[in-house]
N, C-alpha and C positions, 0 to 999 in steps of 0.2 A: 845769619842767626846762629848763635851758639846754643846747643842743646845740652842741658845739664840733667843727667838722669838721677833723680832723687833717691837716695838710699839713706836710711836712718843712721848708719855708721858714718856717713859723710855729711851729716846734717849741718854741723857747725861750720865746716869748710864751705859748703854750698851757700849757706845764709850769709857768711862774711864776704864771700866773693860777690854775691849779688848786692849786698849793702854797699860795698866799695864801688860797684858799677853805678848804683843809684846816686851815690854822692857826686859822681862826675857827669850826671845828666843822661845816663843810659836808660833804656826802656826794658823792663823785665816782665815777661808773662809768667804768672804764678797761679797756683790753685787756690780756690776759696771753697766755701761750703755750698756754693751753687756752681757756676761755671768757672773757667779760667779767667783771670783778670789781667789788665795791663797796668803795671805800676811804674810811676816816676815819683821823684821827690816832689811833694805838693808845694814846697816852698821855692822850687826852682822854675822860674818863668820860662827859660829857654827849653827845659825838658818838657814842660807842659805844652808849649807850642809844637814841639816835636811829636808829642803824643797825639794831638789833634790831627796833625799831618798824616801820621801812620794810620789812624782810624778813618781818615777822610771825613772827620766830624766837623759840623758847623760850630763856630765859636758861640753861637747863641744857644747851644745846648749845654747844660751843666754836666759836670763830672763829679761823682761822689768820691769820698776819701776813706781809707782805713785809718783809724786812729790807734796809737799804741796803748792808750789807757783813757779812762773817763777823766782823769786829772788833765790830760792833754786836750780832751774834747772841750773842757771848760775854758781853756785858753783861747780857743778859736771861734766858739759860738756862744750865744746867749743861752746858757744852760739853765734849765728850770726844773721844778718838781716833777712835772709830767715826764720829762726826759729821763730823770733819775729813776723813776718808777719803771719805765719801759726798759731802760738799760739793765736794771737789776733783774728784771724778769726774762729778757730775751737775749742779752749779750753775754758771751759771744753767741751769735746766731744770725739767721738770715733776715735781719731787720735793719733798714736804713732810716735814721732819724734826720729829718730836714729842719734845721734851726737857723735863726738869724745869725749872720756872719759878724764876728767881732774882730777877727784878725785883720790887720791893715795891709798885709802883703799884696802886691799886684797879682801874684800867682793865684792866691785864693780868690781874688775878685774875678779873675778869668775863669777859674773852675766853677764859680757860682753863676757864670754867664751874666755877670753884673746885676744879678737879681736881688742881692743882699741876703741870700739864703744859701746854705751848703748842706749836702747830705753826708752823714757820718756812719761808718760801718765798723763793726768788730766781728769779722767772720769766725765761725767755729772751725777754724783751720789753723793749725800751729805755724805752718810755713808763712801764711799771710800775716799773722800776728807778729811773728819773729822779725819779718822784714821791717815792719813799722817800728817795732820795739828797739831793734839794734841800730836802725837809722836814727832813732829818736826824733822822728818827724812823720807826719801822716804821708801815706802813699796813695796814689790815685787808685780807684776801685772800679774803673769802667771795664766792661766785658772785653775779652781778648778776641775781637773780631773786627772785620772791616764794616763800617757803618752800613746798615741795611742788610747785612748777611747774618746767618744764624750764630748764636752763641757757640763757643767751642768748649767741649768737655774732654778733649785730649790734645796732646802735643801734636799729633798727626793732623788733626783738624786745623790747628793754628798754622802749621807749616803749609798745608794745602791752600788755606785762604790767602796767605801772605806771599807765597813763593813768586807770584807774577806781579806783585805790587812793587812800585818804586821804593816806597818806604816800609820798613819792617821792624818788628821788635828786635832788640839787640841780643837778648837772652831768653830762652824758654826753660823754666824749671819743669822738667817732665816728671810729674808725680803719678803718672798712669791715667787711666780712664776714670773720670769722675762720674758719680751717679747723676743722671740728667734731672736736675731739679730746676724749678722755675727761678727766675731772678728774685732777688730779695724783695720783701714787702717794703714799700716806701711810705712813711708817714710824715706829715708836716705838722709842726707844733708852733702855733702862734698864740701868744697870751695864754698859754696853758691849755689851749683847745687843740684837739687831735683830729687830723683829717687824713684819711688814707688816699695817697696819690696813685699807688700801684699795689694791687693785691698779689701776694706771693705765698711762700711757705708758712709765714707767721700770720696769725689773725689778730688784729688789734681793733678794739672797739673805738669807733669815732666818738668824740664828745663835742657838742656845739653849744 
């Protein structure tokens, strides 16, 4: 695992190095507005398989993605008025919107656990947003931990969880200790109706 200590003066250099790594299928641990996340290029099937292997995650469990913009979100899901309203109010922020998958790629189907739905995030964290923006593709937003173990809020916690594992993240962007916040609120939108799947930092009113 390569540890990159994040400093503002080296921001551009670090982001571009990590984007170059993502382009060739590497797995990058990065900070979000909740815990650290594990990112791969969401359009790269090989990298997605590697991600599941690193986490020890079952393929029937979906993985959310960070989108670089709402315009990009519209390309991959069936975007609607309810999604627009929630995105306007809570993005960037700790809200994941689960919507019908429109993108045809095999990678997206795998990330959706073949459910036909995928969760989208725009975290309130510039590093996370910049990775997706400069890659010009969504990156995965699953928490940076071994499945079944606690979420990680520092690079040290990530190192400690993965050091004895066979498969590990390639790069960790060490942005220091993050405040321990709950995972993002997850809401599913079907036919404009909103249902909360997981309660988190953001409160959204369900509509049935």
